[in-house]
C-alpha positions as CSV (number, residue, x, y, z in Angstrom):
1,X,-16.6,71.7,-65.9
2,X,-14.1,74.0,-67.5
3,X,-10.7,72.1,-67.9
4,X,-7.5,74.3,-68.1
5,X,-5.3,72.8,-70.8
6,X,-1.5,73.4,-71.1
7,X,0.0,71.5,-73.9
8,X,3.5,70.2,-73.9
9,X,6.0,72.0,-76.1
10,X,8.2,69.1,-76.2
11,X,6.3,66.0,-77.2
12,X,7.8,62.5,-76.8
13,X,8.8,60.1,-79.7
14,X,6.2,57.5,-80.2
15,X,7.2,54.0,-79.2
16,X,7.3,51.0,-81.8
17,X,3.9,49.6,-81.9
18,X,5.5,46.0,-82.1
19,X,7.2,46.5,-78.7
20,X,4.7,48.3,-76.6
21,X,4.3,45.7,-73.7
22,X,1.9,46.8,-71.0
23,X,2.1,50.1,-69.1
24,X,5.9,50.9,-70.1
25,X,5.3,54.2,-72.1
26,X,3.2,57.3,-71.0
27,X,1.7,59.8,-73.5
28,X,2.4,63.5,-73.4
29,X,-0.2,64.7,-71.0
30,X,-2.1,63.9,-67.8
31,X,-5.2,65.2,-66.1
32,X,-5.2,66.4,-62.6
33,X,-7.9,67.7,-60.2
34,X,-7.8,68.6,-56.5
35,X,-10.2,68.1,-53.6
36,X,-10.2,70.3,-50.6
37,X,-12.5,69.6,-47.6
38,X,-15.2,72.1,-47.7
39,X,-14.5,73.4,-51.3
40,X,-15.0,70.1,-53.1
41,X,-13.4,69.3,-56.4
42,X,-11.4,72.3,-58.0
43,X,-8.7,73.2,-60.6
44,X,-9.4,70.6,-63.2
45,X,-6.4,70.7,-65.5
46,X,-4.6,68.9,-68.3
47,X,-0.8,69.5,-68.1
48,X,2.5,67.9,-69.7
49,X,3.1,64.5,-68.2
50,X,5.5,64.7,-65.3
51,X,6.1,63.9,-61.7
52,X,3.8,64.5,-58.7
53,X,4.8,66.5,-55.8
54,X,4.1,64.9,-52.4
55,X,4.8,65.9,-48.7
56,X,6.6,63.0,-46.9
57,X,3.6,62.9,-44.5
58,X,1.0,62.6,-47.3
59,X,-1.6,60.2,-46.0
60,X,-1.5,58.0,-48.9
61,X,2.0,57.0,-48.1
62,X,1.0,55.9,-44.6
63,X,-2.5,54.7,-44.5
64,X,-3.2,53.6,-48.2
65,X,-6.0,56.0,-49.1
66,X,-5.6,55.2,-52.8
67,X,-7.9,53.9,-55.3
68,X,-7.6,53.3,-59.1
69,X,-9.3,52.1,-62.3
70,X,-8.2,50.6,-65.6
71,X,-9.9,50.7,-69.0
72,X,-8.9,51.1,-72.5
73,X,-9.7,53.6,-75.5
74,X,-9.8,52.0,-78.9
75,X,-9.0,53.1,-82.5
76,X,-12.2,52.3,-84.5
77,X,-12.8,52.4,-88.2
78,X,-13.1,55.9,-89.9
79,X,-10.7,57.3,-87.3
80,X,-13.1,57.1,-84.5
81,X,-12.2,56.6,-80.7
82,X,-14.3,54.8,-78.1
83,X,-14.2,53.5,-74.6
84,X,-15.8,50.1,-73.5
85,X,-18.7,50.7,-70.7
86,X,-16.7,53.6,-69.1
87,X,-19.8,54.5,-66.8
88,X,-19.3,51.0,-65.2
89,X,-15.6,51.9,-64.3
90,X,-16.7,55.2,-62.9
91,X,-19.3,53.6,-60.8
92,X,-16.8,51.1,-59.4
93,X,-14.3,53.8,-58.6
94,X,-16.9,55.7,-56.7
95,X,-17.9,52.6,-54.9
96,X,-14.2,52.1,-54.0
97,X,-14.1,55.6,-52.8
98,X,-16.9,55.1,-50.4
99,X,-15.3,52.1,-48.9
100,X,-11.9,54.0,-48.5
101,X,-13.7,57.1,-47.3
102,X,-12.6,59.3,-50.1
103,X,-14.7,61.7,-52.2
104,X,-16.7,60.7,-55.1
105,X,-16.4,62.1,-58.6
106,X,-19.5,63.2,-60.5
107,X,-19.7,60.9,-63.5
108,X,-20.1,63.7,-66.3
109,X,-16.9,65.3,-64.9
110,X,-15.1,61.9,-65.0
111,X,-16.1,61.3,-68.5
112,X,-15.3,64.8,-69.7
113,X,-11.8,64.5,-68.2
114,X,-11.1,61.2,-69.9
115,X,-12.4,62.4,-73.3
116,X,-10.5,65.6,-73.3
117,X,-7.2,63.9,-72.4
118,X,-7.5,61.0,-74.7
119,X,-8.4,63.1,-77.7
120,X,-5.6,65.5,-76.9
121,X,-3.2,62.5,-77.0
122,X,-5.2,60.6,-79.7
123,X,-2.1,60.2,-81.8
124,X,-0.8,57.8,-79.1
125,X,-3.6,55.4,-79.8
126,X,-1.9,52.5,-81.4
127,X,-3.8,51.0,-84.5
128,X,-2.2,47.6,-84.8
129,X,-4.4,44.6,-84.2
130,X,-5.1,44.0,-80.5
131,X,-3.4,47.2,-79.4
132,X,-5.1,50.0,-77.5
133,X,-4.6,53.0,-75.2
134,X,-4.8,52.0,-71.6
135,X,-6.4,54.6,-69.2
136,X,-5.5,54.7,-65.6
137,X,-7.6,57.0,-63.4
138,X,-6.5,57.3,-59.7
139,X,-7.0,59.1,-56.6
140,X,-4.7,59.6,-53.5
141,X,-4.9,61.2,-50.2
142,X,-2.4,64.3,-50.2
143,X,-3.1,65.8,-46.8
144,X,0.2,65.8,-44.8
145,X,-0.8,64.3,-41.3
146,X,0.2,61.3,-39.5
147,X,-3.1,60.8,-37.5
148,X,-5.1,57.8,-38.5
149,X,-8.2,59.3,-39.9
150,X,-9.5,60.0,-43.4
151,X,-7.7,62.9,-45.1
152,X,-9.1,66.1,-46.0
153,X,-7.3,66.8,-49.4
154,X,-7.1,64.5,-52.4
155,X,-5.5,64.4,-56.0
156,X,-7.4,62.9,-58.7
157,X,-5.4,62.1,-61.8
158,X,-5.5,60.3,-65.1
159,X,-2.6,59.0,-67.2
160,X,-2.5,57.2,-70.4
161,X,-0.3,54.3,-71.8
162,X,-0.3,52.7,-75.2
163,X,-0.2,48.9,-74.8
164,X,0.3,46.1,-77.0
165,X,-1.7,43.0,-77.9
166,X,-2.1,40.7,-75.0
167,X,-1.8,37.5,-77.1
168,X,1.0,38.3,-79.7
169,X,1.8,34.6,-80.0
170,X,-1.9,33.4,-80.1
171,X,-4.7,32.9,-77.8
172,X,-3.4,30.2,-75.7
173,X,-4.5,28.6,-72.4
174,X,-2.6,29.6,-69.1
175,X,-1.5,27.8,-66.2
176,X,-2.8,28.9,-62.7
177,X,-1.5,28.1,-59.2
178,X,-4.2,27.6,-56.3
179,X,-3.0,29.3,-53.1
180,X,-4.4,27.3,-50.1
181,X,-2.2,29.0,-47.7
182,X,-2.4,32.7,-48.3
183,X,-5.6,34.7,-49.0
184,X,-6.3,37.8,-51.0
185,X,-9.4,39.0,-49.0
186,X,-11.8,38.2,-46.1
187,X,-15.6,38.8,-45.6
188,X,-15.9,42.3,-44.2
189,X,-12.6,43.5,-45.6
190,X,-12.1,45.9,-48.7
191,X,-11.7,43.0,-51.3
192,X,-14.3,44.5,-53.6
193,X,-12.6,47.9,-53.7
194,X,-9.9,48.6,-56.3
195,X,-7.3,49.8,-54.0
196,X,-3.6,49.3,-54.0
197,X,-3.7,47.6,-50.5
198,X,-5.4,44.7,-52.2
199,X,-2.6,44.1,-54.6
200,X,0.7,44.6,-52.8
201,X,0.1,41.6,-50.4
202,X,-0.6,39.3,-53.4
203,X,2.9,39.9,-55.0
204,X,4.7,37.3,-52.7
205,X,2.4,34.5,-53.8
206,X,2.4,35.6,-57.5
207,X,6.2,35.5,-57.3
208,X,6.1,32.0,-55.9
209,X,3.7,31.0,-58.6
210,X,5.8,32.3,-61.3
211,X,8.9,30.5,-60.1
212,X,6.8,27.2,-60.3
213,X,5.8,28.0,-63.9
214,X,2.3,29.4,-63.5
215,X,1.0,32.7,-64.9
216,X,-1.5,33.6,-62.3
217,X,-2.8,32.8,-58.7
218,X,-6.2,31.4,-58.2
219,X,-7.4,32.6,-54.7
220,X,-9.6,30.6,-52.3
221,X,-11.8,32.1,-49.6
222,X,-10.3,33.6,-46.5
223,X,-12.3,31.5,-43.9
224,X,-12.4,27.9,-45.1
225,X,-9.8,28.0,-47.8
226,X,-12.4,26.0,-49.9
227,X,-14.2,28.1,-52.2
228,X,-12.7,29.8,-55.5
229,X,-12.9,33.5,-55.5
230,X,-10.9,35.1,-58.3
231,X,-7.5,35.2,-60.1
232,X,-4.9,37.7,-59.2
233,X,-6.0,40.2,-61.9
234,X,-9.2,38.7,-63.2
235,X,-12.5,37.1,-62.3
236,X,-12.9,33.4,-63.0
237,X,-15.4,31.3,-64.9
238,X,-16.1,27.5,-65.1
239,X,-17.9,25.9,-68.0
240,X,-19.2,22.7,-66.0
241,X,-21.7,20.2,-67.4
242,X,-23.1,22.8,-69.9
243,X,-23.6,25.5,-67.2
244,X,-21.4,28.6,-66.9
245,X,-20.5,29.2,-63.4
246,X,-18.7,32.0,-61.6
247,X,-18.3,32.9,-57.9
248,X,-20.9,35.4,-56.5
249,X,-20.0,39.0,-55.5
250,X,-20.2,39.1,-51.8
251,X,-17.6,41.9,-50.8
252,X,-14.5,39.9,-51.3
253,X,-14.4,39.8,-55.2
254,X,-13.8,42.6,-57.5
255,X,-16.8,43.3,-59.6
256,X,-15.3,43.2,-63.0
257,X,-16.6,45.1,-66.0
258,X,-15.6,42.3,-68.2
259,X,-17.1,39.7,-65.9
260,X,-20.4,41.5,-66.2
261,X,-20.1,41.6,-69.9
262,X,-19.6,37.8,-70.1
263,X,-22.7,37.2,-68.0
264,X,-24.8,39.6,-70.2
265,X,-23.6,37.8,-73.4
266,X,-23.9,34.3,-72.0
267,X,-27.4,34.8,-71.0
268,X,-28.3,36.6,-74.2
269,X,-27.1,33.5,-76.1
270,X,-29.3,31.2,-73.9
271,X,-26.7,29.5,-71.9
272,X,-27.4,28.3,-68.3
273,X,-25.6,30.9,-66.1
274,X,-25.2,30.6,-62.4
275,X,-23.4,32.8,-59.8
276,X,-22.9,30.4,-56.9
277,X,-20.0,29.2,-54.6
278,X,-17.9,26.8,-56.2
279,X,-15.2,24.7,-54.3
280,X,-11.9,23.8,-55.4
281,X,-12.8,20.2,-54.8
282,X,-15.5,20.5,-57.4
283,X,-13.3,22.2,-59.9
284,X,-10.5,19.4,-59.5
285,X,-13.3,16.6,-59.7
286,X,-14.3,18.3,-63.0
287,X,-11.0,18.2,-64.4
288,X,-10.7,14.5,-63.4
289,X,-13.9,13.3,-64.7
290,X,-14.4,15.7,-67.6
291,X,-17.4,17.5,-66.3
292,X,-15.2,20.8,-66.4
293,X,-15.3,21.6,-70.1
294,X,-13.7,25.0,-69.9
295,X,-12.2,27.4,-67.4
296,X,-11.3,31.1,-68.3
297,X,-10.5,34.3,-66.5
298,X,-11.9,37.6,-67.6
299,X,-10.3,41.1,-67.2
300,X,-9.6,44.4,-68.9
301,X,-6.0,43.4,-70.0
302,X,-6.6,40.1,-71.5
303,X,-10.5,40.3,-72.0
304,X,-10.6,36.4,-71.7
305,X,-7.7,34.3,-70.7
306,X,-8.4,30.5,-71.1
307,X,-7.1,28.1,-68.5
308,X,-5.4,24.9,-69.4
309,X,-3.6,23.8,-66.2
310,X,-4.7,24.2,-62.6
311,X,-1.9,23.4,-60.0
312,X,-3.2,22.4,-56.6
313,X,-1.5,20.8,-53.7
314,X,1.5,19.8,-55.8
315,X,-0.3,18.3,-58.6
316,X,-1.4,19.8,-62.1
317,X,-4.8,19.1,-63.4
318,X,-5.7,19.7,-67.1
319,X,-8.8,21.4,-68.4
320,X,-10.1,20.4,-71.7
321,X,-7.1,18.6,-72.6
322,X,-5.1,21.9,-72.3
323,X,-6.9,23.3,-75.4
324,X,-8.8,26.6,-75.7
325,X,-12.5,26.1,-75.5
326,X,-15.1,27.0,-78.0
327,X,-17.0,29.3,-75.5
328,X,-13.9,31.0,-74.4
329,X,-12.9,31.9,-78.1
330,X,-16.6,32.9,-78.9
331,X,-16.8,35.3,-75.8
332,X,-13.2,36.6,-76.6
333,X,-14.2,37.3,-80.3
334,X,-17.3,39.0,-79.6
335,X,-16.1,41.3,-76.9
336,X,-13.1,42.4,-78.8
337,X,-15.3,42.8,-81.9
338,X,-17.4,45.0,-79.9
339,X,-14.5,47.0,-78.5
340,X,-12.9,47.7,-81.8
341,X,-16.2,48.5,-83.8
342,X,-16.0,45.3,-85.9
343,X,-19.2,43.8,-84.6
344,X,-22.7,45.1,-83.8
345,X,-23.1,46.7,-80.3
346,X,-26.5,45.4,-79.1
347,X,-26.1,46.6,-75.5
348,X,-24.7,49.9,-76.3
349,X,-21.3,49.3,-74.6
350,X,-19.3,51.4,-77.1
351,X,-18.9,55.1,-75.8
352,X,-17.7,57.3,-78.7
353,X,-15.4,60.1,-77.8
354,X,-15.8,62.1,-81.0
């Protein structure tokens, strides 16, 4: 794929690495590529970062034909740059595309687009401990039409954002709120797709949880409101009676890349690992009798986020006396070590860009 590159003549000033936050600053350039019905993908280009132009009737604005991904680029020793398992993100985005009746993107073209864009803006990759360059690929339907059907034209784009350390004050347990009234996904719906329509409806409950002092929402299944599914932005794990348990993928849970990495590592370390339905009653009982040794969420932003408190039906239940567990810390250290090139990479998860 030949990518036409037009560099900016007016580069932005770099933000202070100590105050990056998450997704607040964008780099100098972005990648764009168009899809047109019988012509397929065309006009791959890197241009100065700027606004997108959309017709008010663009179908993404009316029928939610939108998908996205999230991964990070890391500054490695000796001025190298790498991604973490990007092929898994590409496969997941193409799976989302199939579910949303959108065109898939060839893996090599996807990888090339990310590589050329990241290397062009590599000076934006922060080097302070725990920082990285967040990569946001997305696709939207651009055809101007109001009929309810799949669009014929699409825009694929990639933007980059330097992000700060997720735990600037330390690796501390979080408080999560169990929603037994609202649900995130139902069997047969698009819950496993990374599409914006799965996120907007969760904001109401997330705001309610934040007002009560909780960091995230733990969602239950949409049929019985009984079985744990996932946290708002992450998958969930429970270390219960020396067994690592996580809900199985079944169409309602996002297949997280960090989730898959945790499962690989835990099995490689010889732990008992089970993907099975786990009820909120079992979790609460484990908090009460001590059988629940640890709970943690896994995702791109935080990697591993230990859970110290679970709020359910007006009561708070403490996990592991509210302390970070040994397994949570071990998994966090191992994955972070691989991502930043500080530990061996036995599974070949680092993807070097140069």
